[in-house]
Structure formats: C-alpha cells, structure tokens
N, C-alpha and C positions, 0 to 999 in steps of 0.2 A: 569143657562146657557141660553143664548139667541140663538134661532134658527137663522140661517143667510145664506144669499145667496149673491154672487157677480155677478152682471150682466155685462158681458164684450162683446167684439166684435173683429173681426179681424182688423177693422179699424174704423176711425170716419165715421159717416154718415150711419151706419148700422141700427140704430134705438134703441140704448141703452136707451136714455132718455124716449122715448115712452114706451118701455117695462118696464123699471124700475119703472117709475111713474105709469103706468097702474097696475103693480103688487102691488105696495104700496096701491093704491086706492082700488083695488079689495079685497085685504086681510083686509084692514081697514073696508071695507064695510061688511065684514063677522064678524066684532066685535073684531078683533085682534088689540092689541096695536102694531103698526108698527113703528120701528125706522128708519128714512131715513138718508142715508149717501152718500157722493160723494167723489170719489178718486180725489185728485188734488186740485188746487186752485180755481176752478170755483165757482162763486157766483150765477149764474143765475139758473142752474138746481136745486139747493137746495130750491129755492123759489117754484118751481113746486112740489118738494117732500113735502114741508111743507103743501102746499094746499091739497095734496093727503092724508096726514096722520094726520094733525092737530098738528104736533110736529115740532120743529125747525129742518131744514135741516142742517146737520153737515158735515164738510169736514174732510177727512183723508189724510193728505199730508205728506209723508215721507221725502220730501226734506225740507220743511219749518219747520216742527216740529221735525224731526228725527224719525228714525225707531222705537226707543224705546217707543215713545208716541202713535203710531198708535193704538195698542190694548187698552191701558188705555183710550184714548179719545173715542174709540168705546164703551167701557164699560160704560163710563160716559154718553154718549148720549143714549145708549140702556137700561140703568137701568130701570127695571120695565116693559120692553116690552116683548111681545110674540115672535116677529119676527123682524129681521133687514134685510133690503134690501140695498145693497151697489152698487151704479152705478159706473162703471169704467170710465176711461178716455182714449181717443184715442184708439189705438189697445191694445190688452191684454198685450203684452210684451213691449209696448212703454213707456219710462220713461224720466227722465231728460237727456238732450243732453250730450253725452260723459260721462255718469255716469252709464253705464250698466243698470241693472234692477231698479235702484233707482227711487222711486216714481211711478213705473208702477203699473197697476192694478194687474199684476201677483204677484209682491212683496207684495202688501197689502193683497191679498188673502192668501198668505202663512203666513203673520204675524197674520192674523185673523183665520187661520186654517179653512177657509170657502170654500165650494164647489162653483165652477164657472158654470154659465149658459152662453153659448156662443150664442149671437144673430148674425145670419148670414143673410146678404142681399142676398137673393136667386134669385133676379130678372133677372139675366143674366147667370144662370148656372143650370145644372141638376146633372149629375153624378159627375162632378168635385167637388161638395160640399163635398163628402166623403173624397177626398184627402185633401181639405182645413181643414176640421175638424180633420182628422187624424194628420195632421202636427201640428196643435195647441195643440192637446191633448198629443202628444208625445214629444214636444219640451222641456218641463221641467217636469220631473217626480214628482216634489214636488207640481206642480199645478194640482189640481183635477178638471177636467172638468166633471161635473156630468150630463150634458144634453145640448141640443141645442134647441133654438127657431128660427124657420125659418121665416123671415120677407119678406114682399113684394112678396108673392107667388101669381102667376097670376090666375091659374085655378086648378080644381080638378086633371086634368091630370098632371100638373106641380107638384102638391103636391105628387102625386103617384110616379113620377120619383125620386123626392128628398128623399122620405121615403125609397124607394127601395134601393137607393145608400147608404144611411146612415145605413141601416140594416146590412151592412157588416163592419161598423166602430166600433161597440161596444159602441157608444155613443147614448143614447136614445133621441128621438125627444120628447120634452116636450111641444111644442106648434107650431102652424102654423098660421101666421097672413097674411091676405090678404091686398092688398093696400087699404088704407082708408084715403081720404083727410080730414075727420072730425077730425082726431087725430093730424093733422099737427099743429105745432106751428111756427108762423112767425119769421123770422130772419132778422137781419140787420148787420151793420158793425162790431159788436163784438159778434155775435151769436144770441141766442134766445132773443126775447123781454121779459123783466122781467114781472113777475106776477103783480107787483104793477102798471104797465102801462096798463094792459088789464084785470082787475079783472074778469068781467063777462065772457069775452071770454075765459079766462084761466080756469075758473071753468067748462065751457062747454067742453073745450078740454080735461081736466083731466077726466071728466065723460066719454067722448067718449073713451079715452085710457083704462079706467077701463073696459068698456063694451067690447071692442075689446079683451082685455086679458082674460076676463071671457069666452068669446065665443071661443077663439082659443087656450087657454093654459090649461094644466092639472094641476089645482091648487092643487089638493091633492098630486100629484106626486112632485110638486115643494115644497110644505110644508114638505113633508117627506124628501126630499133631504136637505132642510134647517135644519131640526131637526137631521140630521145625523152628523152635525158638532160636533167635540169633544169639551170638555170644555176648556175654555181659563184660564190658570193659571196666571192671572194678576190682579192687583188692579186697580179699576177705578180711572181715573184722578180726582183731586179735585182742584177747583180754589183757595180755601182758603189755604194760606201758600205755594202755588206752586212755589214761588220764593225762598224758603229756599234752601240754598246750591248753588245758582247760583253764577257765577263768578264776576258779577259787580253790584249785587243788594243789597249789605249790607246796604247802607244808606237808600235805598227805603224800605227794609224790616223793619228797625227800625221805620221809619216815618209812614209807612202804618200801622204797628201794633199799634203804639201809636194813630194814627188818628182813627183807627177802634174802639179802646177801649175807648178813652177819647173824641174824636171829636175835631174839631178846636175851636178857642176861640171866634168866633163871629157867629151870627145867619146865617142860610143858609138853608140847607136841613133838613129833619126830623132827629132829634137826633143830630143836629149840624154838620152833615156830609157835605163835600163840594159837590156842585151840578156840575155834568159833563153833559153838554148838548150834545146829539148825534144826528146828522142830519139824517133824514129819508125821507119818502115820495117817490114819483115816480122818482125824480131826483137823489136820493142818496140811492140806494138799496143794495150796496155791503158792507156787514159786516159779520164777523164771530160771531156766538152766544157766543163763549168763550170770546170775547173782553168785552162784557157787564158783563159777569159773573166775569171776573177778576177785572174789575173796581169796582164792588160792593164788592168783596172779599177784595179789598185793602182799603175799607172804604168810597167809594163815593156813593152818590145818583145819579143814572143815570136817566135822563129825556130826552125823545125823542122830536124832533120838526121837522116841515116840512118847509124848506126854500121856498117852493112854496106858502105856505099859511100863515104861522105865521109871523106877523110883528115884534115880539119881541122874544128875547131869553128867555128861561125859567127863572122864577124868581130866583134870587140868583146865577146865573151861575158863577162858579169859573173856569171852564175849558171847552173847546170845542173840540169835535171830529167830523171831517167831512170825511167820508170814500169815497168809490168809487161809481160809478154810471154813469149816462148819462146826465150831465148838458148841453152837446152840443145839446140835444134834447129839452131843456127847457130854452135856453138862454134868450129869450125875457121875459118869465115869471119870471125867477130869477132876471133879471135886473130890471123889473118893481117893484119888492118888495124892494123899496128903504129904507124903515124904517129898515128892517132886515139887508140889506147890511151895513147901517150906524152903526147898533148895533154890527155887527161882526167886522167891522173896529175899532170901539171904544174899544171893548174888547181886540183885538189884540194889539192896541196901548197902552193899560194899562199895558201890560206885562203879561197878563193871559196866561196860557198854552193852546196852540191850536195845535192839531195834525190833519194834513190834508193829505190824500192819494189820488193821482190820480184825481178823480173828485173834491175832496176838494182842491187840488192844483189849478185847473182851476177856481174854485169859488173864491179863494183868490186872483187871478191875477187881473191885472188892467182891462183887457178886454178878452172876448172870442168871436172870430170871429167878432171883432169890436164892440161887445155889452158890455157896462160897467158891470163889476163885482164888487167885494168888494174893490179892490184897496189896499189890504194889502201888496201885493208884487209888486215890480217895474218890472213887467213882463207882457207879453201879450201871450194869447193862441189862437191857431187856429186849425181847422181840417186839417188832412193830409191824403194823399193817402196811406202812408206807415203804415203798422201794426207793432207795436213794441210788441213783445211777447216773454216771456221766464222767467225762473228762474234767480235770481240774488243773487250773493254772495256779501254782502254789508258790508262796514266798516264805522262806524260813523266818519265823518271828523271833526265835531265840537261838543262840549258839547251842549246838548239840553235837553228839558223836557222829551225826550224819552230815551236817551242813552248818556253815557259819550263818549268823543272822544276816538277812538280806539276799541270800542265795535263792535263785529261782529254779524250780523244777516243774515238770509237768507230770501229772499222775491221773489216777482214775479211782472213783468210788463205786462200790457195788455191794449193798447190804440192805437187810431188812431188820436191823437192830438200831437201838438208840443208846447212847451212853450219856449219863447225867452226873455231873455237868459235862458239857461237850468239849470243854477246854480247861486246862489247869492254870495255875497262877502264872506259869510260863508256858504259853501255847506253842505247839509245834509249827503250824502253818497258818498263814493268812491266805484265804482263798478268794479269788477275784470273780469267779463265776460258778454257778448261775446267780448266786448272791454273795455279797461281801460278808465274810465272817471269819473268825479265828477258830481253830480246831486243833485237838490233840494235846499231848502232854510232853513236856520236857522237865525231868527232875533227876538231878544227879547225872548218871550215865544213861538214863532211860529216855528213849524217843518212841512214843506210842501215838498212833494216828490211824484214822480210817483210810487214809489215802495210800493206795498202792502206787509204787513207782517202779520204773524199769531202769535198773542201774546201768545198762549199756548206754542209755541216753545221757547219764550223768555218772560216769565211772569213778569220778572223784569221791562219790559217796562211799563206795566200797573201800577205797584207799584210805579215806579219813577214818572209817570205822576200824579198820585193821590197825591203823596208826594208834588209836586209843587203846585197842586191845594189847598192842605191843608195849606201849608205855606202862600200862597197868601190869602186864605180865612180867615186865622187866623190873618192877618194883618202883617205878617213878610215879609221878602225879599226873592225873588227867588234865589236859588243857581244856578249859571251858570256853 
C-alpha cells in the first residue's frame, strides 16, 4: 500500500503547486521514494514534480481516461514508492464543465481513497477562514479533509488569529507558510514557464519550495495522515496489452502483437522494431509518460530528438510524434533549423505516420506568426488574444493513423493561437462541445490537431500508430 495525500485548494491561485512540489521535494530529501501526480490534463506542473522527486510526473484525468482508470494509473505510477503526493486542479470541487464532479480533485480523492490537505490563501482573512474550511469539509461527506496548510500568512499575529479560528473547526492546521518571493515560479500566456526552459532557475525554485515547506509544515503529521489512507483494491495499469478488448483496436492489436514478437521485415531500430521519433526539448515539453510506454509496448523503439538543435531525424525513423509545447516562443530558432524542417516535410510527404498535437500542428503549418515552419500543411498559424481551453468530446471524421472514422475519444484544448484554415479537406475531429465544429488535418499519414489526447484512455491509438509504422517500415502499404 502506498501512503498518499491529495493537495487541494478552494480555488486556483492559492498555492497548490508550491505546496505540493515543496512537499514532494522535502519528503524526497528525507530519503523517501515519492511518486508525483497531477489531477487533470496539465503538462507543466508535472515537470516541476519530476524535478522534485526524480520520477516522471503523471496525470490522473478522469475525463480523458475514465474514472475506472484513475486508481490503476495511480498504482502504475506509484509502484515501489513510499509516498504519493497528488496535486489537485482548480478548486477542490471544480471539474469538467456541466459534468458535475467529473474530473474534479474531490472525485479523484474519492477514487484514490486519499485524505485531502486544503491549501488556503489566508492573505485577506482571519476568522472567516474557519467558515471557509468548514464549508469545504462538510460539502461532501465522502471527501476526507485531513488538515489545512495556511499560505501567504503575513505575521505571527495573523497566524495566531487564523489558528484560533480554526481551533473550532475540527480540522487541524498542518502548516503555515509566509509570503516568500523565492518560491515563485514565473508565468506567461498558458501558465507556468516549463522546467525545460529554465532548468537552473527551476532547480533553485524547487529547493526554495522544499525549504519553505520544511520550515512551515509538520512533515511528521502529514506523513502520518498519508499513511492513514486505506488499501486500494485495484490492479495497476499495464501498457502491455492494454488495448485488449477495446472497441476499435482489433486490427492494431494483431499487428502490434506480431510486430512486437517478430519485428518488421527491414532494418531499423534494435531488434528490427520500427523507430518512432518523439519531439522534445524546450519547444515541445507537453507529453504524457504513458504515451512512450504504450508505443514501446506496441513494438516501437522510441527515440527522442530536439527540433531546436538536431538537424536530422533519428536514424531509421518510421513514424513521428510531435506533442504540445511552446513553439511560439521559439519560432525563429525552429525556422532557422532548415535541415530538420526539410527532413520532417520529406518524411510526411513519403506517407510516414505523423501524429501532431497543438504545438506539433503549429510546427507542421506553413508559417507561425509569419515565420516559415515545415510547410507540411497548407495552413498558417498566429498568436491570438483569445484563450481556447476546455475538455473536448471528439469523433474521428476521417480514417487516420490514429483512429478509424467514427471512433470517439475525449481530449483537451489549451492554446492562444489560431490556425487558418482550422481544418483540412479531410478533417481530424468533429467536436461536440462547447460548439459543434470540425477541426484538424488528415493528409496521407499525417494527423494534426489542436486536441490533446491521453492514450492511456484509448490505448488502441498507440497500437494503431505503431501498426502503420511497422507496415511502412516493413516495406508494405499503409492502410487508410
């Protein structure tokens, strides 16, 4: 059994990331193996969690993966650890729009049977804090709020007033944190600046967060609370064979299984496996750890590369995955790497499988804010003042290397850019909310879209993609 805590708050901006990351680093500094998790689709916070713990930051998203996978994915990530710290999303009871508690921190805490520590921004209140905590603790009897950490406390007198008020609430104070500029992490148009873009500064910030938590929190009481969580009666998720029994992955299951066992028919990766190149580096930081695990489980050799620095794709590349990130911050550098842009365009023109999400879509466009990109798509991208944000219920409009037409997936959009046109002659997805529209591009082996997906929720996506890589790699024809 893994001891576990969920770090939540009444609203965004209360300091969840600072407290969660600080706790992770503080406990890791005591020699504990700490498993980091994040509720929801966010890619950036898990980067700081990974820095704090030395383990991959993993997401627990009940909307994209389904409620039935939350505990198995947690067990998969936390296997062999002493403690798991789960950072919540938004306010404790906030979830997917018009979906009740779905994908909320409260729902995930119940699925994990984990005690919740409520982080409260106390900067503008004293006795009212007790009413706030009482309301959150009593709203849902199934949510166990085991303690409060008071953040942004001004003075000793302020702390005394807060503690006195909370003494009547029945919820113990497990930490008091003063305002501390050193622990702050800079933000911009889509939230925190990712770790990959500020490595040295990020290390210093995480160290400062750990020190603040050590000084202001009762680590022994927090660990005892974590260890009070009951055992979870669930099997850990496994990437191998996870597509078995899925509704539209039968052809992919067979091909992936055969590819993993026998390998393609021509030279490529080690053991003859098809090579899937995955973009990384500072411009492409958005990826879920399970994607790579699923690609490998389906028979691929996964090789990372950095479009900012590498002038060639990895040797023997049979397929390409370009996830999310911030190409808009590195447009000039990406454009200046002409050899790689030509290599990507040539690979796409050859019919090779290419999966691009959000930042990948921008990179494949003809231009980004007037700067030349790869030119794979007859479309141009630009920055926008409008934030597009929210979960998406998507239906595949066209057969592609990721899904057959008619397949349904759940995803997420998060961007301040616009691509014109928004869809190609063969669109990628039909979206049902918040408004009905078609979106994205399917051309040849390319699938490019703004919609982020979590493949653990639809593992047949990875199996189908590797199937197409294996067919191409083995000298056969793609199935459309």
